[in-house]
N, C-alpha and C positions, 0 to 999 in steps of 0.2 A: 514565693512561687517554685515549685521544685523543676530541674531540668527537664524531666519527662514532659510536665504540664506544659512548659514554654515551647519545646519541640513540637509536641501535638498541635499546640495553637498556631504555631508557624507552619506546619504542614498541611493542615486542613481548613485554616481559616481562608475564605474566599477572597482572592484580589488578583489584580491583572499580572499576567505572567511577565517577569522580568527576564529581559534580553539576555544579560548577564549570565543568569542561572542556566538558561537554556542553552548558551554556546559553551558553557563550560562542561555540559553533559555530552552534547556534541564532540566537542574536542577531546573529552576521555576516551569517548568510544572509538573515535577514529585512532588515536594513539594505539588503542588495544588493536583494533583491525589491521591497522598498519604493520604489525609486528609479524601478520600472516601474510606476507605479499603474494605467496605461493598461492594461497585459497582464493585472494582476491583476483589474480589473473585467472584461475582456473574456473572460477564464475563468470567472468567476460568471456571467456572462449567458448564456454558452454552454451552461453546466449548467443553468441555470435553462430553457432553452429545451428541453433534451432533456427535462425533466419534463413541460413542455407537450405535446411532441410525444407521449409515450406516455399522456397526458391524453386526446388527441384520437384516437388509436388504441382506447383503451379507450371512449370514445364512440361510435365507429365501428360496434365490434362489441358494444355494449349489448345485452343480452337474449339474446345467441346462446349457444349450448350450448358450453361450454368444457371443457378436460379440468381434472382437480383442480390447484387452483392452492396445494394445503397449508393453512397457516395464514392465509393471505392472503385476505380478502372479496372481492376484485375484483381484478381485472387490473391497474389502475393502482397499487393497493396492492401487488401483486406485482413489477411493474416498479420501483417507487419504492425498494424494496430492492435491486433488481439496480443501479440507478444509484448507490445510495449505496455499495454495497461494491465496485464499480468502480471509484469514484471514490477511496476511500480506497487500494485495493490499487495501482492504477495510479499513485499519488502516492508510497507507500512503496517499491514494487518498481521503479520507474524514476526515481524522485527521487535517490538517491544515485549512481546510473550516470551521469546528466546532469549532475549536479554534480560528479564526478570529471571528466568529459569538459570542463566550462566551466574547470575549474582547469588542466587541462593547454592549453587553448588561450590561456589568460590568463597562464600561466607561473607561478603560484602553487601549483600541486601540490608542487613539491620544497620550496618554503618551508613548507608546511603539515606535511609528513611530518618535518621537522626540528625541529618544536616537540615538547615534552614531553608528547604527547596518544598514547593507545594506538590500537592499531587500532579496538578495541570501541567507544571513545569516539567516534572518527572516525565510525563505522558509525552509532551511535544519534545524534550530533548532525546528521549530513548528512540523517538520515530524519526527525527531528524537525520541522521546519518543514514538509516536504511532509504529514506527517500531521497536524499541527495545522491548517494551512490547509485540508486536504481534509476535517477533521472539522467545521470551521467551515461549509464548503460543504454539509455532509450535514445540518447543523443547519437551514440555510436552505432545503434542499430540503424535508425534513419540515415545516418551517414553511409553505412555499408548498403542499403536499398537504394537511396539516392543515387550515388557515385557508381556503384558498381553493378547493381542488379536492375536498374533501368526503372525504377519507381519514380514516377512524375510529381514533384511538389510544388511545380511554377505557380499554383492557384492557392498556396497555403497562406492562411492567416495564423502567423507563428503566435502572435499574441493571445489569439483564441486557444491555441494549442496549449499555450502554457497555463492558461487560466483553466481549461478543462482537466488537463493534467494535473494540476497542483489540486482542484475541488475533489476529483477522484481519489487522491492520495490521502488528503484530511478526512474525506468522508469515510473511506474504508478503514483508516487507521483506527476508528473505533471498534471494529472488531477484534483488531489487536490488542487495544487497552482493555476492553471485556475480558479476552482470554487471559492476558495478565493478570486479572483479578482473580481468574481460576487457579493460575498458576500459584498465586499466593496463598490461597486457602487449600488448594487439594494436592499442590506440587505437581500437578500434571494438568494437561488440557491443551497444550499449545499446538497440537495436530488439530484442535477444533478449527482455528482459523485457515489451515491449508484446504481442510475438506469443504468450508463455506466458499472460500475462492474459488476452487475447482469446479463447484455446483453453480456458482454464479456465472463464471466464465463459460461453461457449458452452455447453460440454459442462456445467456444472454448475447451470445453471437459472438465469442472470441475468435473461433475459426472456422463458421461456418453460420449462414444467415438462419435466424431463428424461424424463418418460413419453411425450413425442412424439418422443423420439429414435428411430432406428432400433434395431432389437431387439438388433444387435451392437454397438451404441453406448451403449446405456442402462446397462449393468453398469459402463462406465468413466465416466459422469456421477456414478454414485453414490459413487464412491471419490476423485473430484475434490477437492483441500483445499476449494476454494471452495463447494463443495455444502454443507459443515458452516457455513460462514459465511451464507450466503442461507438455509439452514434455521433456523439458530439466531436470527438477527435477525428473520426473520418471526415466529417464535413467541414473542419476546421483544416486538415491537411489537403482535401482533395478537390473541395470546392472553395473553401475561403469564406463560406458564410454559413449562418442556419445552426450555429453552434451555441448559441446564447440560452435558448430554452433548455438544452440538456445540462449547461454550466449552471443555472439557475435550479434545476432540480437538484443538483449535486451539492449545492451550497445550500438548499434547505435540508437535505438530509443530514449534512455537517452540522448543522444548527440544533436539529433535533437530537442526532445520535452522540455528540460529542459530551455534552454536558450530563448525559445520563451516563455514559462510558465512564468518565472521569470519575462520577459520583461512586460507582459501583467499585473503582480501581480503589478510591480513597477509603471506602468501608472494607475492603478487603486487607488494605495495610493496617487499619485499626485493628481489625480483628486479630491479625498476625502480631501486634503490637501487645494487644492486651492478654493474648494466649500464651506468648513468648515462643511462637512458632515461626518467627522470621527466620531464625538461624537454622532450621531445621529443611531437610531436602529429601 
């Protein structure tokens, strides 16, 4: 058996993901990101400024009649969930595609795929750090909203919040995995994830209720996957119940989308290996 055949089998043979391999990939990415501390701090500051912007918007229209905000008691509380979800979704959907592109440009992608790591492990490992960093940022946003800006979390179900947030990140990471497959094949395409996330956020109720959409767009907004994330997190944070249905929908999306996305990613890597294009950029 040649080394190429052995590596190909270890990479593409279906098996349960190994925690050790995933942790190794997350640790590697963390060490790389930690070497750019200024960028990490800048990303965090920009996110906190976003929260402040929506706080001042909320103050500007305080007392004005508003369309139903669902479970959110104020517009700031409503927008805070929009910021949290889009932060996590942007990280998990675009993180792996951007990482694959960086691997191409630095010439390490070919070396990575020759390691005894499956495409599922690569997918989880590359999404792992973006999700953890985004979750940390969300925690700071909620702390800012609750401690300084008056958002009330007294009825929050934090277990429900974590379940919905994790289900959202895993479900939407399928977009990033598919985009990463496109990056491997055509060396471009990572903006696709950003466009999809923006569109779903716009239609799904990130920063305004979907009831204000035009009549012909409102039905679309009701079935956009992110709508379930927004509704579920608002119910978990501000009511403390009723998030279970939304979490279940997101889990079903995960079970349906992730296997297909990982399969496409594995096909893309196999194509790159056979065509000798993995090292090209």
